[in-house]
N, C-alpha and C positions, 0 to 999 in steps of 0.2 A: 181735639186736633183734627183737622180735615185730612182726608186721604189725598195723595198726589193727583188722583183723577179729578177730584172736585176743584182743584186749582188749575186745571188745564181745559181749555176750550179747543175746539178744532180750529179756531182762528187766532187765538192769542192767549197769553198768560193772564190769569185773572187775579184780582185782589180778593181778599176774604169776602168782602161784601158782594162782589160780582159772582163769586163762586156760590154763595148762598142763594143769590137770585137764580142762577142756572139750576141749582138743586131744586128750588121751589118750582121752576118751570118743568123740569123733567118729572118730578113727582106728580104735578098737576096733569101732565100729558098722560100718564098711566091712568089717572082717575077719569079723564075725558074718554080715553080709549075704552075703558070698561063700561062706560055708560052710553057713549055715542058711536063707538067703533071707529075704524080708520077713516071711513067716508065722512063722518061727522066731526072729525078732529080738524081744528084749525089753530094756527099759532095765536090768533086773536082770542079764541075761546080759552086756550090754555093760559094765556096771559091774564085774562080776567079772573080765572079761578085761582091763579097764583098771586093775584094782587099786584100785578106788574103792568105797566103801560105797554100796549101793543108795540109801540115804536122801540121800547127797550127790549122786548122779547125778540124783535126782528134784528136787533144788533147782535144777538147771540145765535139765532137760528133762522136760516134763510127760507125754510119751508117746513111743513109738517113731517116730511120724510127725513129731513136733517134732524129734527127733534127726536123722532122715534129711533133713528140710528144712534144718536147720542145716548139715549136711554139704554139701548142694548149694549153699547160699548162700555158704559159705566158698570152695568151689571156683570158683564163678561169679565172685565178686568178685575173687579172686586171679588167675583165668585169662582174663579178658576185658578187655584193656586198652583205653584210649581209641583210637578209630580214627586211622589215619594220614591227616591232613588234606591231605597232599601227593598222595595217590592220588585218582583220579577218584571221584565219589560212588557209582557202582554198585559199584566195587571196595571202597570203605569199608564199604558195607552188606554186601557179600558176606563181608568179613573178620569183621564182628560176628556175622552169622548162623552162619558157619563155626565161630567160636570158642564161641559159646553152645551150639551143637549138639554140639560135641566135648568139652564139660566132663566128661561121664560116659562117654565112649567108652572101651571097653576096661576098664571097671570092674566087670565081672561083672554082678551083679544090682542094682547101684546105680541104674541108669537106671529100671528098672521100679519100684523102691521109691520113687524120687523122684516118679514119676507118681502112684503111689497116695497118697503122703504129701501132695502138694500139692493133690490133688483132695478131700481130707478136710475135715472141719468143725472140727477142733481150733483153738481161738482163737489159740494160739501159732503154729500153722502159718499161719493166716490172716495174722497179722502178718508172717511171713516171706514169704508169697506176695505180699503187697503190696510188700514191700521188693525182692523178686526181680523182679517185674514192672516196678517203677519203675526199677530198675537197667538192665534190658534196654531199656526205653523211652528212657532217657537216652542209652545207647550208640548206639541207632539214630538218635535225634534228632541226636546229635553227628555221626554219619556223613552225615546228610542236611543238616546245618547248619540245623536248624529248632528252634523253641522247643518243648520237650517238653510244655508246657502248652497249646500251640496248634498241634498237629502237622499237621493236614490229613489228607486221605484216604490218602496214600501211606504214612505212618507207621502209620496204623490198619491198613491192609492187610498191611503187613509184620509187625505184631504178630500178626495173625490167622494168618498163614502159619507163623511160627515156633512159635506155641502149638500149632497143629494138628500140625505136624511132630514136635514133641517128644512130644506125647501118642501119636502114631502109633508112634514109635520106642519109647517107654516100654511100649507094649502088645506089643512084640515083632514088629511087622509088618515092620520093616526095621531094619537096623543104624543106629547113630548116624552112621557114615561115609556110608552111603547117604542118610540124612536130610540130612546136611550138603550133599551134592552137589545134592539136589533143592531144598533151601532156597535155595541160591545160584542155581540155574537159575531158580527162580520169581521171585526178586528181580530178576534181570536182565530177565526178561520184563516184569515190572511197570514197571521203570524205563525200558525202551525204548519204552513206549507214549506 
């Protein structure tokens, strides 16, 4: 059975066959990124590797940034579960930050590509950027047991910390593992005040 994410595109609801095509495209995108980097990634190259006609690939993804953002969204939504509410609040927040920062760890050039894609101006990427930010905000709000629509300064500060940390890692200044450790330490500092 497919996950709900595999059934959903940023543009429309997908049939099972369409969802499988999108999954092949996103998997192929990671392979191309690891061999060619973000500069060498094209929707056409990904389509060829996935065994999909370029015109079909473009019906799902408007650009390489859109494709990379979709890869990140799928990994994030599948890899960051709801926090364990039996743990203390600081540990719940640490769990969320750790998992968010590790989504692209060990994935070659995917992290840097995600940073470039999410900072772009493509309207389809903007849609995903809002979805991604909302997802992370909800996970942090759940960890803090606050309303994500009325979060307060602690959630705002945590969002700024993770956003800065992920950009820092995406630029190659430190590994995602190091970023994870620093995000957790920063969260503990904030929550102990």
